[in-house]
C-alpha positions as CSV (number, residue, x, y, z in Angstrom):
1,X,-4.5,-29.3,34.5
2,X,-3.2,-31.5,37.3
3,X,-2.7,-28.4,39.6
4,X,-6.2,-27.2,38.8
5,X,-7.6,-30.7,39.8
6,X,-5.7,-30.7,43.0
7,X,-6.8,-27.2,44.0
8,X,-10.4,-28.2,43.1
9,X,-10.2,-31.2,45.3
10,X,-9.0,-29.1,48.2
11,X,-11.9,-26.8,47.8
12,X,-14.3,-29.7,47.6
13,X,-12.9,-31.3,50.8
14,X,-13.1,-27.9,52.6
15,X,-16.5,-26.8,51.3
16,X,-18.2,-27.3,54.7
17,X,-15.3,-25.9,56.7
18,X,-16.7,-23.5,59.3
19,X,-16.0,-19.8,59.1
20,X,-13.2,-18.8,61.6
21,X,-13.2,-16.0,64.1
22,X,-11.9,-12.8,62.5
23,X,-8.8,-12.8,64.7
24,X,-7.7,-16.1,63.3
25,X,-8.9,-16.1,59.7
26,X,-7.8,-12.5,59.1
27,X,-5.4,-10.3,60.9
28,X,-4.4,-10.3,64.6
29,X,-4.0,-6.9,66.1
30,X,-0.3,-5.9,66.6
31,X,3.2,-7.1,65.8
32,X,5.3,-7.4,69.0
33,X,9.0,-7.5,69.6
34,X,10.7,-9.8,72.0
35,X,11.8,-6.8,74.1
36,X,8.1,-5.8,74.7
37,X,7.2,-9.5,75.4
38,X,10.1,-9.8,77.9
39,X,11.6,-12.8,76.1
40,X,11.4,-15.2,73.2
41,X,8.0,-16.3,71.9
42,X,6.6,-19.6,73.2
43,X,5.8,-21.8,70.2
44,X,2.4,-23.3,70.6
45,X,2.5,-25.6,67.5
46,X,5.4,-27.3,66.0
47,X,6.3,-25.8,62.5
48,X,5.4,-28.0,59.6
49,X,8.7,-29.2,57.9
50,X,7.6,-28.0,54.4
51,X,11.1,-28.4,53.0
52,X,11.4,-32.0,53.8
53,X,7.8,-33.1,53.8
54,X,5.3,-32.5,51.0
55,X,2.1,-30.6,52.0
56,X,-0.2,-32.5,49.7
57,X,-4.0,-32.7,49.4
58,X,-4.3,-35.2,52.2
59,X,-2.2,-33.0,54.5
60,X,-4.6,-30.0,53.8
61,X,-7.3,-32.0,55.5
62,X,-5.1,-33.2,58.4
63,X,-2.8,-30.3,59.1
64,X,-4.6,-26.9,59.4
65,X,-2.9,-23.6,58.8
66,X,-4.3,-21.0,61.1
67,X,-3.4,-22.9,64.3
68,X,0.2,-21.7,63.8
69,X,-0.5,-18.1,62.9
70,X,0.0,-15.3,65.5
71,X,0.3,-11.5,65.5
72,X,3.8,-11.7,64.1
73,X,2.8,-14.0,61.1
74,X,3.4,-11.1,58.7
75,X,5.4,-10.2,55.6
76,X,7.6,-7.1,56.0
77,X,9.5,-5.6,53.0
78,X,12.4,-3.3,53.6
79,X,13.0,-0.9,50.7
80,X,15.3,2.0,49.9
81,X,18.0,3.3,47.5
82,X,21.3,1.6,46.8
83,X,23.7,1.4,49.8
84,X,21.1,2.8,52.3
85,X,21.9,0.2,54.9
86,X,18.8,-2.0,54.3
87,X,20.5,-5.3,54.9
88,X,21.8,-4.4,58.4
89,X,18.5,-2.9,59.4
90,X,16.5,-5.8,58.0
91,X,18.6,-8.3,59.9
92,X,18.2,-6.4,63.2
93,X,14.5,-6.0,62.7
94,X,14.0,-9.7,61.9
95,X,16.0,-10.6,65.1
96,X,13.9,-8.4,67.3
97,X,10.6,-9.6,65.8
98,X,11.8,-13.2,65.8
99,X,11.1,-13.4,62.0
100,X,13.0,-15.0,59.2
101,X,15.4,-12.7,57.4
102,X,15.6,-13.1,53.6
103,X,18.6,-11.3,52.0
104,X,18.3,-9.4,48.8
105,X,18.1,-11.6,45.7
106,X,21.2,-11.8,43.5
107,X,22.4,-13.7,40.5
108,X,24.4,-16.1,42.7
109,X,21.0,-17.8,43.2
110,X,21.0,-18.7,39.5
111,X,24.7,-19.2,38.8
112,X,25.8,-21.2,41.9
113,X,24.2,-24.6,41.8
114,X,23.2,-26.9,44.6
115,X,26.7,-28.3,44.8
116,X,28.4,-24.9,45.1
117,X,29.7,-24.9,41.5
118,X,29.7,-21.4,39.9
119,X,28.3,-21.7,36.4
120,X,30.0,-18.5,35.4
121,X,33.2,-20.5,35.0
122,X,31.6,-21.9,31.8
123,X,31.6,-18.5,30.1
124,X,34.7,-19.1,28.0
125,X,33.0,-22.1,26.4
126,X,29.7,-20.3,25.8
127,X,28.5,-18.3,22.8
128,X,28.7,-14.6,23.5
129,X,24.9,-14.1,23.8
130,X,24.7,-17.0,26.3
131,X,27.3,-16.0,28.8
132,X,26.5,-15.0,32.4
133,X,25.5,-11.4,33.2
134,X,25.1,-10.1,36.7
135,X,25.2,-6.9,38.7
136,X,28.9,-6.5,38.3
137,X,28.6,-6.8,34.5
138,X,25.7,-4.3,34.4
139,X,27.6,-1.7,36.5
140,X,30.6,-2.0,34.1
141,X,28.7,-2.2,30.8
142,X,25.0,-1.1,31.2
143,X,24.5,-0.9,27.4
144,X,25.1,-4.6,26.9
145,X,22.4,-6.5,25.0
146,X,22.0,-8.9,28.0
147,X,20.9,-6.1,30.4
148,X,17.2,-6.7,29.7
149,X,17.5,-10.4,30.2
150,X,19.4,-9.7,33.5
151,X,16.7,-7.5,34.9
152,X,13.9,-10.0,33.9
153,X,15.9,-12.7,35.6
154,X,16.3,-10.6,38.7
155,X,12.5,-10.2,38.8
156,X,12.1,-13.9,38.5
157,X,14.5,-14.6,41.4
158,X,12.7,-12.0,43.6
159,X,9.4,-13.6,42.7
160,X,10.7,-17.1,43.6
161,X,12.1,-15.7,46.8
162,X,8.7,-14.2,47.7
163,X,6.9,-17.5,47.0
164,X,9.3,-19.2,49.4
165,X,8.6,-16.5,52.0
166,X,4.8,-17.2,51.8
167,X,5.4,-20.9,52.0
168,X,7.5,-20.4,55.1
169,X,5.0,-18.1,56.8
170,X,1.9,-20.3,56.1
171,X,3.8,-23.6,57.1
172,X,5.5,-22.4,60.2
173,X,3.7,-19.3,61.4
174,X,7.0,-17.4,61.5
175,X,6.9,-13.9,59.9
176,X,9.4,-12.9,57.2
177,X,11.5,-9.8,56.6
178,X,12.6,-9.3,53.0
179,X,15.4,-7.1,51.8
180,X,13.5,-5.7,48.7
181,X,10.8,-7.7,46.9
182,X,9.4,-8.5,43.5
183,X,6.9,-5.7,44.0
184,X,9.5,-3.0,43.8
185,X,11.7,-4.6,41.1
186,X,10.0,-2.5,38.4
187,X,11.8,0.5,39.9
188,X,15.1,-0.7,38.5
189,X,13.5,-1.7,35.1
190,X,11.9,1.8,34.7
191,X,15.2,3.6,35.6
192,X,17.1,1.4,33.1
193,X,14.5,2.1,30.4
194,X,14.6,5.9,31.0
195,X,18.4,5.9,30.5
196,X,18.3,3.8,27.4
197,X,19.7,0.5,28.9
198,X,16.5,-1.4,28.1
199,X,14.5,-1.2,24.9
200,X,10.8,-0.5,24.7
201,X,10.1,-4.0,23.5
202,X,12.0,-5.6,26.4
203,X,10.1,-3.3,28.8
204,X,6.8,-4.5,27.3
205,X,7.8,-8.1,27.9
206,X,8.8,-7.4,31.5
207,X,5.4,-5.8,32.2
208,X,3.6,-8.7,30.5
209,X,5.4,-11.1,32.8
210,X,4.8,-8.9,35.8
211,X,1.1,-8.8,35.0
212,X,0.9,-12.6,34.7
213,X,2.7,-13.3,38.0
214,X,2.1,-10.6,40.7
215,X,-1.6,-11.4,41.0
216,X,-0.6,-14.9,42.1
217,X,0.9,-13.6,45.4
218,X,-0.3,-12.2,48.7
219,X,0.9,-8.6,49.0
220,X,3.0,-7.7,52.1
221,X,1.5,-6.4,55.3
222,X,4.1,-3.7,55.9
223,X,6.7,-1.8,53.8
224,X,9.5,0.1,55.4
225,X,11.2,2.7,53.2
226,X,14.7,4.0,54.3
227,X,14.9,7.4,52.6
228,X,18.2,9.0,51.6
229,X,19.0,11.9,49.2
230,X,21.1,11.3,46.1
231,X,24.2,13.0,47.5
232,X,24.1,10.7,50.5
233,X,23.6,7.7,48.3
234,X,26.7,8.6,46.3
235,X,28.7,9.0,49.5
236,X,27.6,5.6,50.7
237,X,28.5,4.0,47.4
238,X,31.9,5.5,47.6
239,X,32.3,4.5,51.2
240,X,31.6,0.8,50.7
241,X,34.3,0.9,48.0
242,X,33.1,-1.7,45.6
243,X,35.3,-1.0,42.5
244,X,32.6,-1.9,40.0
245,X,30.2,0.5,41.7
246,X,32.6,3.4,42.3
247,X,33.8,3.4,38.7
248,X,30.4,2.6,37.1
249,X,29.0,4.9,34.5
250,X,25.5,3.9,35.8
251,X,25.2,5.7,39.1
252,X,25.0,9.3,38.0
253,X,22.9,11.9,39.8
254,X,20.2,11.6,37.1
255,X,20.0,7.8,37.3
256,X,19.8,7.8,41.1
257,X,17.3,10.7,41.1
258,X,15.1,8.9,38.6
259,X,15.2,5.7,40.8
260,X,14.2,7.8,43.8
261,X,11.3,9.4,42.0
262,X,10.0,6.1,40.7
263,X,10.2,4.6,44.1
264,X,8.3,7.4,45.7
265,X,5.8,8.4,43.0
266,X,4.9,5.0,41.8
267,X,5.9,2.1,44.0
268,X,5.2,3.6,47.5
269,X,2.0,5.3,46.2
270,X,0.7,2.0,44.9
271,X,1.8,-0.4,47.7
272,X,0.3,1.9,50.3
273,X,-3.2,1.1,49.1
274,X,-2.7,-2.4,50.4
275,X,0.1,-2.5,53.0
276,X,1.0,-0.2,55.9
277,X,3.9,2.1,55.1
278,X,6.6,3.5,57.3
279,X,9.1,6.0,55.9
280,X,12.3,7.1,57.7
281,X,15.1,9.6,56.9
282,X,18.1,7.2,57.0
283,X,20.7,9.7,55.9
284,X,22.5,9.5,59.2
285,X,21.3,6.0,59.9
286,X,18.7,5.2,62.5
287,X,17.8,3.1,65.5
288,X,16.0,-0.2,64.9
289,X,14.4,0.0,68.3
290,X,12.5,3.2,67.3
291,X,11.2,1.5,64.2
292,X,10.1,-1.5,66.2
293,X,8.1,0.8,68.6
294,X,6.4,2.3,65.6
295,X,5.5,-1.1,64.2
296,X,4.1,-2.2,67.5
297,X,1.7,0.7,67.4
298,X,0.1,-0.4,64.1
299,X,-3.4,-1.9,64.5
300,X,-3.8,-4.5,61.8
301,X,-7.1,-5.8,63.1
302,X,-8.9,-2.5,62.2
303,X,-8.7,-3.4,58.5
304,X,-11.1,-6.3,59.1
305,X,-14.0,-4.2,60.2
306,X,-15.0,-3.1,56.7
307,X,-15.2,-5.9,54.1
308,X,-14.6,-3.3,51.3
309,X,-11.4,-2.1,52.9
310,X,-8.5,-2.5,50.4
311,X,-5.7,-2.7,52.9
312,X,-4.8,-6.3,53.9
313,X,-7.5,-7.6,51.4
314,X,-5.2,-10.4,50.3
315,X,-5.1,-11.8,53.8
316,X,-8.8,-11.9,54.5
317,X,-9.7,-15.6,54.0
318,X,-13.2,-16.5,55.2
319,X,-12.4,-20.1,56.3
320,X,-9.7,-22.6,57.0
321,X,-10.0,-24.3,53.7
322,X,-8.8,-21.2,51.8
323,X,-5.9,-20.7,54.1
324,X,-4.9,-24.3,53.4
325,X,-5.4,-23.8,49.7
326,X,-3.0,-20.8,49.7
327,X,-0.4,-22.8,51.6
328,X,-0.7,-25.7,49.2
329,X,-0.2,-23.3,46.2
330,X,3.0,-21.8,47.6
331,X,4.6,-25.0,48.9
332,X,3.6,-27.7,46.3
333,X,2.7,-25.7,43.2
334,X,5.8,-23.5,42.9
335,X,6.8,-24.9,39.5
336,X,3.3,-24.2,38.2
337,X,3.6,-20.6,39.4
338,X,7.0,-20.2,37.7
339,X,5.5,-21.4,34.4
340,X,3.8,-18.0,34.2
341,X,7.1,-16.5,33.2
342,X,6.9,-18.3,29.9
343,X,5.8,-15.5,27.6
344,X,6.1,-16.4,23.9
345,X,7.4,-13.2,22.5
346,X,9.7,-13.3,19.4
347,X,9.7,-9.6,18.5
348,X,12.5,-8.5,20.9
349,X,15.9,-9.5,19.5
350,X,17.8,-8.8,22.8
351,X,15.8,-11.5,24.6
352,X,16.3,-14.2,21.9
353,X,19.0,-16.8,21.2
354,X,19.6,-18.3,17.8
355,X,19.0,-22.1,17.7
356,X,22.7,-23.0,17.3
357,X,23.7,-20.9,20.3
358,X,20.8,-22.2,22.4
359,X,21.8,-25.8,21.7
360,X,25.4,-25.1,22.5
361,X,24.4,-23.4,25.8
362,X,22.2,-26.3,26.8
363,X,24.9,-28.9,26.0
364,X,27.4,-27.1,28.1
365,X,25.1,-26.0,30.9
366,X,23.5,-29.4,31.6
367,X,26.9,-31.3,31.5
368,X,28.5,-29.0,34.1
369,X,29.3,-30.5,37.5
370,X,26.0,-31.2,39.4
371,X,23.8,-30.3,36.5
372,X,23.3,-33.5,34.7
373,X,20.5,-34.7,37.0
374,X,18.4,-33.1,39.7
375,X,20.0,-32.3,43.1
376,X,20.5,-35.5,45.1
377,X,20.8,-37.7,42.0
378,X,24.3,-36.8,40.8
379,X,26.5,-39.8,41.8
380,X,29.6,-38.1,40.5
381,X,29.0,-35.2,43.0
382,X,28.9,-37.7,46.0
383,X,25.1,-38.3,46.1
384,X,24.3,-41.8,47.5
385,X,21.2,-44.0,47.9
386,X,20.0,-43.3,44.3
387,X,18.1,-46.6,44.1
388,X,16.0,-45.9,47.2
389,X,15.1,-42.4,46.3
390,X,11.5,-42.2,45.2
391,X,10.7,-38.5,45.7
392,X,12.2,-35.1,44.7
393,X,12.0,-32.2,47.1
394,X,10.6,-29.4,45.0
395,X,11.6,-26.8,47.5
396,X,15.3,-27.6,46.9
397,X,15.2,-27.6,43.1
398,X,16.7,-24.8,41.1
399,X,14.2,-23.1,38.8
């Protein structure tokens, strides 16, 4: 209710905000690399320090959003099969476009707390159904009862990461390149389901959560898919020589082929209705410079001409007030957005804990080093100045 009141207040204060020129309130024409520009971009407006300073209702009236946006203020998602070389490519792309690189989400984001303590060390004390479960565990034992919880948690981490990406773009004007995103996460869930690693009930919970949360976001401007046949994927997995992947019963031809088909027949087909899509054969690798040249040829402004055009629809705000409202939602209301993951379903046993196990987990988890209080308030971990701290930085909190 508080969040609704705050958003309503923002709209009230910006009711008379004038409509902005299309180039500002919607999409500027082309993304440009620093090579084409002949050097680094000149920053016209200082980025808003959204991690240290709260963007509150008053700030929405004082600090406008579109003044920082430029042609590179875009969200780019890099997708592709396992071991395709996405991370290396995404880093190079972000560097050339002077964007923020966001690595692929992983369970370390959950299990390693703000003080560097790995919560997986607590497993021997935990009840069996409350222990940690990450990618390594899944590769070794895909039929484990915690597989469904693991994939739902991965979606949650990717969603949280995407919210942070939107907050960064709207607060600083700097574009973001993500290694995978929450939009493509269902590809993994579907493949797991088809191979019997996730039950039908858990799948229905996943899609209920997904339906609650994805509409809250602004979809990406551009998706780049690095294509690679199954045989090449298996060779790459073998070449990077991670023992848990090489010996895994998961990465069979059938599993990798189903993942590829779901990517191409469902995800790419759907996301292309909103975002621009570039697909490359990455079997033998590729050159980032070639991709950048293709990106620079995309005319994003053309999608503003028809108000009924589906592409880039999420980014067509009519006035400054709505830009500031979106920025407010992704910077200050992140905990409210994460609440949409709370789906009360008690018909899927693999997603439930019995009361005794749940209590034991909570007692152990929240008495671990650095977990008794919020980050910055744990004196035993070296935090100081507790008496003078009046605010909590939401951006730094673990969800």
